[in-house]
N, C-alpha and C positions, 0 to 999 in steps of 0.2 A: 565417585559421581562426576559426570562430565560438567564442564563449566556451562553457564547459561549462554545461549546464543543471543548475540546482540547484532542485529543486521545494520549495515551502514545506513545512516540517515543524514540528509542534508536539506537545507531550505535555500531557495534561490529567489530572494525578494524581487529582484529586477525582472524575473520571468514569472513571478506570482505562482510558484508551485513548490511543493515539498516532495522529496523523493525518498522512498525506502527501496533498497536494492539488495536483497538477500543473495549471498554467494554460498550459502550452506543450506542444510535442510530447514524447512519451515514448519513450525508447529503452532497450535493455537496460543501457547504461552509466548513464543517468540514474536508472534504477530502483536499480541498485547503490549509487550515491551517496546517494540519498534513504533507502534502507534502512539504510545505514551511519549516516547522520545520526540516524535514528530510534532505533536500538538503542544508539547512543553518547550519546544525549541524557541529561543528568544526572538528569532526572525519570523516565526509563523504568524500569520494573520488570517482572520476569517475571510472567506472568499477565495483563498488560494486553492489551487488544484492539488489534490493528494494523489501521487503516483506511486503505485506498487509495481516495480519493474521486476518481474519474476523470471526473466529470460535466463538468468544465471543461477537460479535456485536449484538445489538438489530436490529431494522429495518434498511435497507439500501435503501435509496431513493435518487437517483441523479436526481435533478430537471433538466428538459431540458434546462432551461436558464443558467445553470452553465456549460454546455458542451463547449460553446465557450471559457469560462474562463479557463477551464481545458486545452484546446488545447493551448491557449495563454500562460498559465503557462509552459506547456511542451516545447513550442518554446523558451520561455525566459531562461529556465534552461537546454537547450539542451547540452551545453558544460559540465555542471556539471553532466549530466546523460550519457555522452558518454561511450559506451561500457557496460552500465548497462542493466540488465534484470529486469523486474518486475514480481514478483510471487504473485498471489493471492491465499490464502487458503480459500476455499469457504464453507467447512464443509457440503458438499452435498446439498447446497442450490441452486437450479436451477436458480433462478432469479439473484443471485449474479454471478453465472457462466456466464450467458448471458451478464450481465453488464461488466464483465471482458473481454469477447470476443469482445464486442462492443468497449471497450477502446483499445484493441489490434489493431483493425482496424483503430481507430482514430489516434493512434500515430505511426503506421507502416511507414507512409511517412516521419516521422522524424528520421527513423532508429532505433526505439525502439522495443524491443522484450518483449512481455507480454505473460505469461502463467497462466492458471487457474488450480489449483490443488484442488482436493476434500478433501484431508487429509494432515495432517502434514507429514506423511511418504512419500507421493508423492512429497510434496514440498521440503523435505530434499534432494532429488536428485540434487537440484539446489544450495545447500548450502554446505559450508565447515562445517562438523559436522553432527550430526544425529538428532538434535532436534531444535525446536524453543523455546527460553526462554519465560516464562510468565513475562510480565512487571508489573503485579500487581496481588494480590491474588484474588481468587474467592470471589464474594460477599457472605455475610453471608446468610445462608438459612432462 
């Protein structure tokens, strides 16, 4: 059995955002683990922007059976996400953009705001500062 994927997660209190930056394949389970790590991070505060930088991710497959679990998670952490916006950086990948738009519709009734950006520059409009840090080095060629 393969080890569970844990995507890199960091919180930047001075810039008021938290970052998940997958460098591997993304699944519904890995999203849930990373989202939990982000909101449970000691530096996370309500009102911070949640950034999912998917530019370096492999495949992104959210299995249909994980969707109710994602919604249950969002409901559970609603107070810790109060006033937060979620920004997805999709790197011009249409299927990821569609998934982000679906997620936006899923969590809108919970008062959550979600935007899909194609580039880092577009996403930077929602952040304090002008760039998204890299949480790990590029893989060796």
